[in-house]
C-alpha positions as CSV (number, residue, x, y, z in Angstrom):
1,M,-31.5,72.1,-115.4
2,T,-28.5,70.6,-117.2
3,D,-25.0,70.7,-115.8
4,L,-21.9,70.4,-117.9
5,A,-20.2,67.0,-117.8
6,P,-17.2,66.7,-115.4
7,D,-14.6,66.6,-118.1
8,T,-15.7,70.0,-119.5
9,L,-15.7,71.6,-116.0
10,A,-12.5,70.2,-114.5
11,L,-10.2,72.8,-116.0
12,D,-12.6,75.8,-116.1
13,P,-13.4,77.4,-112.8
14,V,-15.8,79.9,-114.4
15,A,-18.0,77.2,-115.9
16,L,-18.1,75.3,-112.5
17,A,-18.9,78.5,-110.7
18,Q,-21.8,79.1,-113.1
19,A,-23.1,75.6,-112.6
20,L,-23.0,76.1,-108.8
21,I,-24.7,79.5,-109.0
22,R,-27.5,78.1,-111.0
23,R,-28.5,76.0,-108.0
24,P,-30.5,78.4,-105.9
25,S,-29.2,77.1,-102.6
26,V,-30.5,79.7,-100.2
27,T,-29.9,78.4,-96.6
28,P,-31.0,75.7,-95.8
29,A,-31.9,74.6,-99.3
30,D,-29.3,72.7,-101.3
31,E,-31.1,72.4,-104.7
32,G,-28.5,70.1,-106.1
33,A,-25.5,72.2,-105.4
34,M,-23.7,69.5,-103.6
35,D,-24.4,67.0,-106.4
36,V,-22.8,69.4,-108.9
37,L,-19.7,69.6,-106.7
38,Q,-19.6,65.9,-105.9
39,R,-19.6,64.9,-109.5
40,Q,-16.6,67.1,-110.2
41,L,-14.6,65.9,-107.2
42,E,-15.3,62.2,-108.0
43,A,-14.1,62.8,-111.5
44,L,-10.9,64.0,-110.0
45,G,-10.5,60.9,-107.9
46,F,-11.9,62.1,-104.6
47,S,-13.9,59.8,-102.3
48,C,-16.9,61.8,-101.3
49,R,-19.0,61.4,-98.2
50,R,-22.3,63.2,-97.7
51,M,-22.9,64.1,-94.1
52,R,-26.5,65.3,-93.5
53,F,-27.4,66.8,-90.2
54,G,-31.0,67.9,-89.8
55,E,-32.0,69.4,-93.1
56,I,-28.5,70.5,-94.0
57,E,-26.4,68.8,-96.7
58,N,-22.6,68.7,-96.0
59,L,-19.8,67.1,-98.0
60,Y,-16.4,65.8,-96.9
61,A,-14.2,64.6,-99.8
62,R,-10.6,63.3,-99.6
63,R,-8.1,62.1,-102.1
64,G,-5.1,60.3,-100.7
65,T,-4.4,58.7,-97.4
66,A,-1.0,60.0,-96.4
67,R,-0.3,63.1,-94.4
68,P,-0.2,66.0,-94.5
69,N,-3.8,66.5,-95.3
70,L,-4.5,70.0,-96.7
71,C,-8.2,70.8,-96.6
72,F,-10.2,73.4,-98.5
73,A,-13.4,74.5,-96.6
74,G,-16.3,76.5,-97.9
75,H,-20.1,76.7,-98.2
76,T,-22.5,76.3,-101.1
77,D,-25.4,78.0,-99.3
78,V,-26.1,81.6,-100.0
79,V,-28.2,84.5,-98.5
80,P,-31.5,85.5,-100.0
81,V,-31.4,87.6,-103.2
82,G,-33.6,90.5,-102.0
83,D,-35.5,92.3,-104.7
84,T,-35.0,90.1,-107.8
85,A,-36.2,92.9,-110.1
86,A,-33.4,95.1,-108.9
87,W,-30.7,92.7,-110.3
88,T,-29.1,93.6,-113.6
89,Q,-28.9,89.9,-114.3
90,G,-31.0,87.1,-112.8
91,P,-29.5,86.2,-109.4
92,F,-29.4,82.5,-110.3
93,E,-28.8,82.7,-114.1
94,A,-25.0,83.0,-113.7
95,E,-24.8,85.3,-116.8
96,I,-21.5,86.9,-117.9
97,Q,-21.6,90.5,-119.1
98,D,-18.6,92.4,-120.2
99,G,-16.3,89.8,-118.6
100,V,-18.1,89.9,-115.2
101,L,-20.0,87.0,-113.7
102,Y,-23.3,87.9,-111.9
103,G,-25.1,85.8,-109.4
104,R,-25.8,85.1,-105.8
105,G,-22.8,83.3,-104.5
106,A,-20.5,84.6,-107.2
107,V,-18.3,86.2,-104.5
108,D,-19.5,84.4,-101.4
109,M,-18.4,81.8,-102.2
110,K,-19.1,79.5,-105.0
111,S,-16.5,80.9,-107.3
112,A,-13.8,80.1,-104.7
113,I,-14.9,76.5,-104.4
114,A,-14.8,76.3,-108.2
115,A,-11.3,77.9,-108.2
116,F,-9.9,75.3,-105.8
117,V,-11.4,72.4,-107.7
118,A,-9.8,73.8,-110.9
119,A,-6.5,74.2,-109.1
120,V,-6.6,70.6,-108.0
121,S,-7.3,69.6,-111.6
122,Y,-4.2,71.4,-112.8
123,L,-1.9,69.3,-110.7
124,P,-0.8,65.6,-110.8
125,R,-2.7,63.2,-108.6
126,D,0.4,61.7,-106.9
127,L,1.0,64.6,-104.5
128,P,3.0,63.7,-101.4
129,G,0.0,63.9,-99.1
130,S,-3.7,64.3,-99.2
131,L,-6.2,66.9,-100.3
132,S,-9.7,67.3,-98.9
133,F,-12.8,69.4,-99.1
134,L,-15.1,70.3,-96.3
135,I,-18.2,71.9,-97.7
136,T,-21.3,72.9,-95.8
137,G,-24.8,74.2,-96.7
138,D,-25.2,76.0,-93.3
139,E,-22.7,78.8,-93.1
140,E,-25.1,81.7,-93.9
141,G,-27.7,80.4,-91.5
142,V,-27.6,79.5,-87.8
143,A,-24.6,77.3,-88.5
144,E,-25.7,74.6,-86.1
145,D,-25.9,71.6,-88.5
146,G,-23.0,72.4,-90.8
147,T,-19.3,72.7,-90.3
148,V,-19.4,72.5,-86.5
149,K,-21.0,69.0,-86.7
150,V,-18.9,67.8,-89.5
151,V,-15.7,68.8,-87.6
152,Q,-17.0,67.0,-84.5
153,A,-17.8,63.9,-86.4
154,L,-14.4,63.8,-88.2
155,A,-12.6,64.3,-84.9
156,A,-14.5,61.5,-83.3
157,E,-13.5,59.2,-86.1
158,G,-9.9,60.1,-85.8
159,E,-9.7,61.9,-89.2
160,V,-6.7,64.2,-89.3
161,I,-6.7,67.5,-91.1
162,D,-3.3,69.2,-90.8
163,H,-4.1,72.6,-92.2
164,C,-7.1,74.3,-93.7
165,I,-7.8,77.1,-96.2
166,V,-11.3,78.7,-96.0
167,G,-12.3,80.3,-99.3
168,E,-14.2,83.3,-97.8
169,P,-13.9,86.6,-99.8
170,T,-11.1,88.1,-97.8
171,S,-9.5,90.4,-100.3
172,A,-10.3,94.0,-99.7
173,S,-9.7,96.0,-102.9
174,L,-7.5,93.8,-105.1
175,L,-7.3,90.0,-105.3
176,G,-4.6,88.9,-102.9
177,D,-4.3,92.1,-100.8
178,M,-5.5,90.4,-97.6
179,V,-5.4,87.0,-95.9
180,K,-7.4,86.5,-92.7
181,I,-5.4,84.7,-90.0
182,G,-7.9,85.1,-87.2
183,R,-11.3,86.4,-86.2
184,R,-12.9,88.0,-83.3
185,G,-15.4,86.0,-81.3
186,S,-19.1,86.8,-81.1
187,I,-21.7,86.6,-78.4
188,N,-25.3,87.6,-78.5
189,A,-27.4,88.3,-75.4
190,W,-31.2,88.6,-75.2
191,I,-32.2,90.6,-72.1
192,A,-35.8,90.6,-70.9
193,V,-37.2,92.6,-68.0
194,D,-40.7,91.8,-66.9
195,G,-42.5,94.2,-64.5
196,H,-46.1,95.0,-63.8
197,Q,-48.3,97.1,-66.0
198,G,-50.0,100.1,-64.5
199,H,-51.2,103.7,-64.8
200,V,-48.4,106.3,-65.0
201,A,-50.2,108.4,-62.3
202,Y,-50.0,105.5,-59.9
203,P,-46.4,104.2,-60.2
204,H,-46.5,102.5,-56.8
205,R,-49.0,100.1,-58.2
206,A,-46.8,99.1,-61.1
207,A,-43.2,97.9,-61.7
208,N,-41.7,99.8,-64.6
209,P,-39.2,97.5,-66.5
210,I,-37.7,100.3,-68.6
211,P,-35.5,102.0,-65.9
212,V,-34.1,98.5,-65.0
213,L,-33.3,97.8,-68.7
214,V,-31.7,101.2,-69.2
215,D,-29.6,100.6,-66.1
216,I,-28.4,97.2,-67.4
217,L,-27.5,98.7,-70.8
218,S,-25.7,101.6,-69.1
219,R,-23.7,99.2,-67.0
220,L,-22.7,97.1,-70.0
221,Q,-21.8,100.0,-72.2
222,S,-19.8,101.8,-69.5
223,R,-17.2,99.1,-69.4
224,M,-14.2,99.4,-71.7
225,L,-13.7,95.8,-72.6
226,D,-10.1,96.3,-73.7
227,D,-7.9,98.5,-75.8
228,G,-7.0,95.8,-78.3
229,Y,-5.0,92.7,-78.5
230,I,-1.9,91.9,-80.5
231,G,-3.1,91.6,-84.1
232,F,-6.7,92.5,-83.2
233,Q,-8.8,95.6,-82.9
234,P,-10.5,96.4,-79.6
235,S,-13.6,94.4,-78.6
236,N,-16.9,96.3,-79.0
237,L,-20.4,95.9,-77.5
238,E,-23.3,97.1,-79.6
239,V,-27.0,97.4,-78.6
240,T,-28.8,96.0,-81.6
241,T,-32.4,96.4,-80.5
242,V,-34.6,97.8,-77.7
243,D,-38.3,96.9,-77.7
244,V,-41.1,97.9,-75.4
245,G,-44.1,97.9,-77.7
246,N,-46.1,100.5,-75.7
247,T,-48.4,102.6,-77.8
248,A,-50.1,104.4,-74.9
249,T,-48.8,107.6,-73.2
250,N,-50.4,106.9,-69.9
251,V,-49.4,103.2,-69.4
252,I,-46.4,101.8,-67.6
253,P,-45.5,98.8,-69.8
254,A,-45.3,95.2,-68.5
255,S,-42.1,94.3,-70.2
256,A,-39.0,95.7,-72.0
257,K,-36.4,93.8,-74.0
258,A,-33.1,94.4,-75.6
259,R,-30.5,92.5,-77.6
260,I,-26.7,93.1,-77.6
261,N,-23.8,91.7,-79.5
262,I,-20.2,91.7,-78.5
263,R,-17.3,91.1,-81.0
264,F,-14.4,90.2,-78.8
265,N,-10.7,89.5,-79.3
266,P,-8.6,86.8,-77.6
267,A,-8.4,88.9,-74.4
268,H,-11.8,87.3,-73.6
269,Q,-13.6,84.0,-73.6
270,G,-17.3,83.8,-74.4
271,K,-18.2,82.2,-71.1
272,D,-16.6,85.0,-69.1
273,L,-18.5,87.6,-71.0
274,A,-21.7,85.7,-70.6
275,A,-21.1,85.5,-66.8
276,W,-20.4,89.3,-66.7
277,I,-23.7,90.1,-68.6
278,E,-25.6,87.9,-66.2
279,H,-23.9,89.5,-63.2
280,E,-24.8,93.0,-64.3
281,C,-28.4,91.9,-64.9
282,R,-28.6,90.6,-61.3
283,E,-27.1,93.7,-59.9
284,A,-29.6,96.0,-61.7
285,A,-32.5,93.8,-60.6
286,E,-31.7,94.3,-56.9
287,G,-34.9,95.7,-55.2
288,F,-37.0,95.3,-58.4
289,S,-40.2,93.4,-57.9
290,G,-40.3,92.0,-61.4
291,R,-38.1,89.5,-63.2
292,V,-34.9,90.0,-65.2
293,E,-33.5,87.3,-67.5
294,A,-30.4,87.2,-69.8
295,L,-30.0,84.5,-72.4
296,C,-26.4,84.5,-73.8
297,K,-25.2,82.5,-76.8
298,V,-21.6,82.4,-78.0
299,S,-21.5,81.8,-81.7
300,G,-17.7,81.6,-81.9
301,E,-14.6,82.2,-79.9
302,A,-11.8,84.5,-81.0
303,F,-8.8,82.7,-82.6
304,L,-5.5,83.5,-84.2
305,T,-3.3,81.4,-86.4
306,E,0.2,82.7,-85.6
307,P,2.2,83.8,-88.6
308,G,4.7,81.1,-89.5
309,A,5.4,78.4,-92.1
310,F,1.7,78.0,-93.0
311,T,1.0,81.6,-93.6
312,D,4.3,82.0,-95.4
313,V,3.1,79.4,-97.9
314,I,0.0,81.5,-98.6
315,V,1.8,84.8,-98.8
316,A,4.3,83.3,-101.3
317,A,1.5,81.7,-103.4
318,V,-0.2,85.1,-103.7
319,G,3.1,86.7,-104.7
320,D,3.7,84.0,-107.3
321,A,0.4,84.8,-109.1
322,T,-0.1,88.5,-108.4
323,G,3.1,90.0,-107.3
324,R,1.4,91.3,-104.1
325,V,2.3,90.9,-100.5
326,P,-1.0,90.4,-98.7
327,E,-1.8,91.9,-95.3
328,L,-2.3,89.3,-92.6
329,S,-5.6,90.5,-90.9
330,T,-8.1,89.6,-88.2
331,T,-10.8,92.1,-89.2
332,G,-14.3,91.3,-90.2
333,G,-17.1,89.1,-89.0
334,T,-17.2,85.4,-88.2
335,S,-16.8,82.5,-90.5
336,D,-16.7,78.7,-90.2
337,A,-13.0,79.0,-89.5
338,R,-14.1,79.4,-85.9
339,F,-15.1,75.7,-85.8
340,I,-12.2,74.4,-87.9
341,R,-9.6,76.0,-85.7
342,A,-10.5,73.3,-83.1
343,I,-8.8,70.6,-85.1
344,C,-6.1,72.4,-87.1
345,P,-4.5,75.7,-88.1
346,V,-6.8,77.6,-90.4
347,V,-6.6,80.7,-92.6
348,E,-9.0,82.4,-94.9
349,F,-8.3,83.6,-98.4
350,G,-10.5,84.3,-101.4
351,L,-12.0,86.9,-103.7
352,V,-12.6,90.6,-103.2
353,G,-15.7,90.9,-101.0
354,A,-17.1,94.2,-102.1
355,T,-20.4,92.9,-103.5
356,M,-21.0,89.9,-101.3
357,H,-24.6,89.7,-100.0
358,A,-25.5,92.7,-102.3
359,I,-27.8,93.2,-105.2
360,D,-25.8,92.4,-108.4
361,E,-23.2,90.3,-106.5
362,R,-20.5,89.8,-109.1
363,V,-16.9,89.0,-109.9
364,P,-14.7,89.5,-113.0
365,V,-14.2,86.1,-114.6
366,Q,-10.4,86.8,-114.8
367,E,-10.2,87.0,-111.0
368,I,-11.8,83.6,-110.7
369,R,-9.1,82.2,-113.0
370,D,-6.4,84.2,-111.1
371,L,-7.7,82.7,-107.8
372,A,-7.4,79.2,-109.3
373,E,-3.8,80.0,-110.1
374,I,-3.1,81.2,-106.6
375,Y,-4.6,78.1,-105.1
376,K,-2.5,76.0,-107.5
377,A,0.6,77.7,-106.3
378,L,-0.5,77.4,-102.7
379,I,-1.0,73.6,-103.0
380,Q,2.4,73.1,-104.6
381,R,4.2,75.3,-102.1
382,Y,2.3,73.6,-99.2
383,F,3.5,70.1,-100.0
384,A,7.0,71.3,-100.7
385,A,7.0,72.8,-97.2
386,F,5.2,70.2,-95.2
387,A,5.4,66.8,-96.9
388,V,7.9,64.6,-95.1
């Protein structure tokens, strides 16, 4: 596979997006995507550092040593393509048809990475501060060897990032109509109830796990977690699976399992929700001769970047390029911003997300170029506002 030379890509975000899409980097594979990006950044004067954890390729690149350090964060990994035959264009061919770029990662989020690189190339190198890129190959997967470990390593080394933009596809209907300034947290819980199998006609010889599991789920669902938090929608608990695996009509099963997910706002912390789930499981297990176990995993805490000087820069940059005033929102799922918020204020802004993860993921090429212009204005306004 041949990639265009850096000098032909530096000013063209669409060409760079195509080069990245043509690398089939389905998590955890990289397939050379980081190499494509590193070449472009080095051509622009960035010092690039590859940070591999497990089988995941990560990249931290910086140009300049002075503060403030404005970082762009993103991911080169993508989700699986699904039924390849259902795609109008090949998912990794990066074809343009009628002014629209098709391909896995076109929206989420290789085009945003390309747009920010292009934006940097439009500006002089002697900016009054530093620019950096924090790019991972583990955002769409379990996210254990990606941004979270890079952030930890950089913090341990004393590297300072003052503010960060994550290029997730945050726009809802039109480019620039929404900026994400926070996200709800997420906790998963796996609940297992082990009883004793037996004949339905002789229940005293068995221990049926199903009523216990039903009681646990009822306890959990009966609690109103909250009625919202300033800037956030109410927290919600969803039962995502219930499994017994009993094919017989006359057998009390030996075990029953369920999984739940809670998306929570800043009214809660993950550890407190985990303690509550475990408490309800213990309560429901009182008098039960079997075993009840709850395994809880917090995949991210809720966070909010308060509106202020940083968000004003982004709103103004969007207005410069589009004339729109974006909504400052906390809706949606989780992103790697949940890890970056530990070291600096972070917001998310990128393309319209309507086709992300879908068959025929696609974006109009003009929107990629428009996004590069927004990022350019953002960088200029940022240093004007924050450089000493």
